[in-house]
N, C-alpha and C positions, 0 to 999 in steps of 0.2 A: 344620375346617382340615386341609389336607394339605400336604406339602412344596412342591408346585407352586404351590398357592394362596398359601402364605406367601411364597415367593420373589417372586411377582408383586406382592403387596401391598407388600413392602419396596421393590421397584423403583418402584411408583407413588408411594408416599409420599415417598421420597427424591428422585425425579426432580422432583416439584413444588417441593419446598423448595430444591433446588439451582438450579432455574430462577428461582425468586423471588429467591434470594440474588444470583445473577448480575445480574438486572435491577436490583435495588436498589444493587448495588455499582458497576455500570458506568454506569447512568442514561443510556444512549444507545440508538440504534436497534438495535445489536447485541444488547444485553441485553434489550430489549423483544421483539425477534423470537425470541430464544432462549426467553424465557418462554412466548410463544405456542406455539411448537413443543412445549415441555415440558408445557404445559397439555393439549394434545390427546393426547400420549403418556400422560399421567396418566389422562385419561378412558378411553382404550382399555384401559389396564392394569387400572383399577378394575372396568370392566364385565367384562373377561375373567376377572379373579380371582373375582368373584362367580359367574360362569357355571360355572366348574370346581370350585366348592365342593361338598363332600360333603353329602348330605342335601337337595339342591336339588330343587324340583319342576320339571317340564318347562316350565310356563308362565314361572316365574321365571328359569330358565336361558335360555330363548329371548329374553325381554325384555332381560336384561342382556347377552346375547351380541350382540343387534342394537344395543343402545345403544353398547357398546364398539366394535363394528365400524363404526358410523356415524361415530364420532369419528376412527377410524383413517384415513378417507378424506383427512383434512386433514394427516396426519403427513408424507407424502412432500413435498407442496408447501411446507409451512411449514419443513421441513428444508432444502429446496433454496433457498428464499427467504432463510433465515438465512445459509446459506453464501455466497450472492451478496452480501449486505450485508457479511459479514465480509471477503470478498476484494475488495470494492468494485467489483462488476460488475453491479449491479442495472440500471443504465441500459442496458447492452448487451443484457440479456435481458428487458427490461421487458415486451415483447409476450408472450413465452412464459410469464412468471410470471403475468400476468393471465389468459392462456388456461388454464393449469393450475389456477388458483384457480377459474375458472368451471366447468371440468370436475369438479373435486373437490367443490365445493358442490352441483352438480347431482346427482352420484352419491350424495352423502351423504344427499340427500333420500329416496333409495330405501333407505338403510341400515336404517331401522326397519321395512321391509316385507319380504315374502318374496322380493322381487327382490334384496335385499341378502343376507339370510340366509334360506334356505329353511326350515331346521329345525335342531334340535340332537339329537344322537344319541350313543350310546356310541362311544368311540374310544380305543384304547390304554389308558392309565391313567385316563381320565376317564369319569365317568358321563354327562356331556353335553359335546359339543363341536360348534361350529356347522359347518353345511354351506353352502357359498356358493351364491348365486343368480346371475342374469345380471349384475347390477351389480357383483358381486364381481370379475368379470374386469377392470373398470375400475380397481379398487383394485390388483389384481395388476400391471396394466400400469404404473400410476403408481409403485408401489413399486419395480418392477424397472428403471424408467427414471430417476426423479428421485433415488433414494438413491445409486446408483452415480455419477450426474452430480455430486452434491454432493461425494462423496469425490474425484472426479477434479479438481474445482476446488480442493479443499484440497491435493491433491497438487501441482498447478501452483503454488500459493502457496508451498509449501515450497521450490521451486526458486529463488524470488526473495526469500527471507527470510533474515534473519540467523540465526546459530547458536541464540540463545535462542528466537527465534520458531519456528524449525524444530522445536526440542525441544517447545515448547508444542503446535504443530499436530499433531505425530506422537502426542503423548500424548492429545490430544482425538480423533484418528482411531481410536486403539486403543480408547478408552472407547466411542466411538460404534459401533465394530464389534461390541463385546460386546452392546450394546443391539439393534442391527439384526439381527445373526445370531440372537440369542436369540429375538427375536419373529418374524423373517422365516421361520425354518424351520418355523413353524406353518402357513404358507400351503398346502403340499402336503396337509396333513390336511383342509383345507376342501374339497378336491377328491377326498376318499376315498382319498388316497394315504397308506397307513399309514406313519407315521414316528415313532419314539420322541421324546418331547418333553423329553429331558434338557437340551436347549438353553435351556430357561427358567431354569435355574440360572445361566446366564451374565449375565442381565440385571441383577441387583443390583450387579454390579461397575461398571456404567456410571456411576451417579451418584457413587459414591465416588471413582472415578478422575478424573472431571471436577472434583469438589470439591478433590481433591489438587492438580491442576494449576492450578486457579483461585486457591487460597490460597497454595500454595508457589511457583508459577512464574508468577504474574501473568497467567494466561490471560484473554483478553478485556479486558485492562486498557487499552483503546484511549484512554480519556479522559486518562490520565496521559501516554501517549505524545504525544497531540495537544497537551496543555498544554505539554509540554517542547518540542515542535516549534514552537509559537507563540513561546515565549521565545527559541528558537534563531533564528527568523526576525526577531524584534525586534533581537537582537544583530547580525544581518547588516545590518539596516536602519541601525543605528548606524554600522557601518563604511562602508556606502554613502553615508550622509548626509555623513560627514566628507570622503569623496573627492569627492562632488558639490560641496560647499562650496568645496573647494580647486580643483577643475577649472573650475567656473563662473566663478571670480574672474578667471582669465586672459583669456577672451574679453571679459568685461565691462570689465576694465581697458583692454584694447586699444580697445574701442569708445569708452570714456570719454576715453582719451588722444587718439584721433583727433578726436573732437568738440571737446574743449577746445583742442587745437592749432589747429584750423581757425578757431574763434571768436577766438582770440588773434591769429591772422594777419589776420583781418578787421578787428579793432579797431586793430591796428598798421599797417593799410593796406599789408601786404606785397605783395598782388597788384597787378599793373599795371592791370588793368581787370576789369570784371565777367565777361568771357568766361573769363579765367584762373581767377577765383574760382569760377565755375560749374563749370569742368572739374575743379578740385581737389575741390569738394564732391561731384561725381559719383564721383570716385575713392574718396573717403572712404566714401560710402554703399555702394559695392560691397564694400569691405573690411568694413564694418559688417555687411552681410548675410551674408558668409561666416562671420564670428565668431558672429553670431546663430544661424545654422544649426548651427554647432558646439555651441553651448550647448543648443539645442533637441534636438539628437541625443543629447547626454549625458542630458538630463532624460527624454527618451522611453525610452531604455534603462533608466534607473532605474525609471520608472513600470511598464514591462513586467515587470521583474525583481521588483518589490515586489508586484504583483498576482497573479503566477502562483503556483499552489500545487504543492507537491512531490507531492501525491497525484493530480494530473491524469494521465490516461492519455496515453502518448506519441503525438505527432503527427509522424511522420517527414517530413523534407524534406531537400533537398540543402543541405549546410552546408560552407562553405569554412572550414576550421579556422583558417588564418592570419587571415582577415578577422574571424572571431568573436573571436579573441584581441585584435585591434586595437580592437574595440568594447568588449571587457571591460576593457581597460586603464584607462580613466577611472574605472571603478567601484572599482578596487583601488589606484589610484595613490597615494592618500594613505596607505594602510596600508603600502605599500612604502617610501615616504619616511619615515614615522613610525618604522618598525623598521629603517631603513637597509639595505634589502634591494634588491639589483640583480636585475632579471628579464631573462633572455636567452631568445629564442625562435628555434628552428631547425626549420623545416618542410621536408621533402624536396621537391624539384621534382616528383617523380612521385606525390606524396601525393594520393589521390583525394578527391572530395567525399564527405563522410560522409552516409549516409542515417540520420538521427537526429533526435530532437526538439531543435530549436535551443535552447530555453530550458532543457531538461534538461542539455544539454552545458554551457551557460553556468554553471549552478549547480554542476555537478560540478567544473569548473575553478575557480570562485570559492571553493568550500569547501576544496579542496585547497591552493590558493595562500594563502588567508588563514590556514589552519591552519598552513602552513609558516612564514609571517611571524610568527605568534604564538609558534611554537616557538623562533624566533630572537630573541625579544624581549630587548632590552638588549645584544645582541651583534652584530647585523647579520649579513649573509651574502649568499648568492647562490641564486637559484632558476633552474633551467634547464629549459625545456620543449623537448623535441625529439621529432619525429614522423616516422615512416617506415613502410614496408610490409615485412612479413616473413611468409612462409608463408601468403599469401592473407589476411593480417590486417593491419589498421592498428594500429600500436603508438604510443601517445602516452605519453611518460614525463615526469613532473614530479619533478625531483630537486632536493633542497636539501642544503646543507652544514652543517645545523644540528646539534643535540645528539644526534639519533638516538633510537631507541626500543628498549627492552629486549625480549628474546625473549618475555616474558610479555605485554608491551604489544602486540606485533605480533599475537599470537593473539587479543587482545580488541578490537583497534582498531576493528572495524566493529560491535561490539555496542552496542545502545542504552544510553545513560546512562553508558557508560564514558568517563572523561575524567581527565586528569592536571592540568587547569587548574583553578584555584580557583573561577573564575566560569563555567566551561563547562557546557553542558547535556549534552554527550556524545552529541549527535544529529547533528552536522554530517557526520561520516564515515559514520554509519549511513545517513543519507538519501542520501549520495553513492553508496554501494554499491547501494541500492535503485534509484536512478535509472539506474545503469549496467546493472543486471540487467533492468529492464523495457524497456530499449532493446536487449536482446539481446547485451550486451557482458560483459566480465569485468574485474575489478579485483583487483590483488594489490599487496602492499607488501613492499619489501625494505629492511631497516634494521638497523643495529648501533649500539649506544650509543657516542656520540662520533664517529660517522662519517657522519652524515646519513641522510636517508630518501629512498626512491624509490617513487613510485606509478606502476604500469604499467596503462594502460587498453588493452584489446584489443577491437576491433570487427571483425566479418566484413566483407569487401569485398562490396558489392552488384555481382555480375557482370552484372546486367541493364542497368546504366548504364555508359556509356563516358566519362562526363564526368570531366574532370581539372581540377586547378587551373590 
């Protein structure tokens, strides 16, 4: 045993068990793929550690060097695949993921031959260290392409994540950097480029940092977030169902009243002749169709809202804000009446069509308005939505005159699971911020205790379209 050999063995052992722990804890695709990535890292580190052991024979060092390096061919692609699952972009890169797997597996087949590792020979502090063959160039290309690509996707996720998620991702990126830098700086030595290998002592930090962020900071705890999001969606469905029940009654009562009135007139022989009765029936049917369309439109909006998932990638389209709010009203009308809240809408005449995912914007407004209603529970109040254009940005403000939020609450308001409500999930506004972020917008909140709350949504104006309201 030597210090390098000991550091690599610790890295291999701990990486395997951290990967297994994450898989068992999360029990989802993220955990499964992370374990697969950790498994191939462990195989590489184990083979590498035996190869650089003191007192090794040439044949033994060559075998374990080739064994470890063969496993290493799948490290870059399993890493990249894991990151894509974590950031929910597998579908977008599916073709490339399959392609890189095919290339990696094909190259791995040569890993146990001289095309992968030509030989092992003395290098710096080691009695034996492998020298790369032709297939080794494939590994180097995969490593230098897919590892940075994975870090780039994690960096992009940071920009659309809440503060706690950002902290988790940065911690994981730091840990991964220790692992990849520690192992990656050994690549030049395979090409006879002399480079001291003190970097190997960085690798043991990787599993311990990952374990810290997993245990203390809920890293990869997606299933808990998903479960809470499901409960949050069910709560929203309850609000919607109450509004639908209330809104559907109106057109049904109108249709019922028209029909009963017409039948009563026929029984009482109010009409002079069949022609007048027929004309009146035709008029009633036309009104009934209008009311039926109204009821169907409300139900259709409800169905679309209920089926759509907040995790869907945005599908931008031209959206008329005022029209969207009019369609949203039936879904929140009961909540407004229940909490005795008056809603006022003011959209500037020059307000442009928004290039945004329509259902995302609908859920953003729904969450903010319902949250404001619930904050004014038992007291009533007013919610004012006003929208205009300022500095080449569309500004949509949702302001209430409710109890307001404390400075500490304002800082935490978009964090997952933060809530001041007894039965809240603490995900409504967290999801709202995520939807704003993925649509290229910004959201901020201004509030003081006892003086109400204002949410400001900002979206860039699409200068390529000249469409206006």
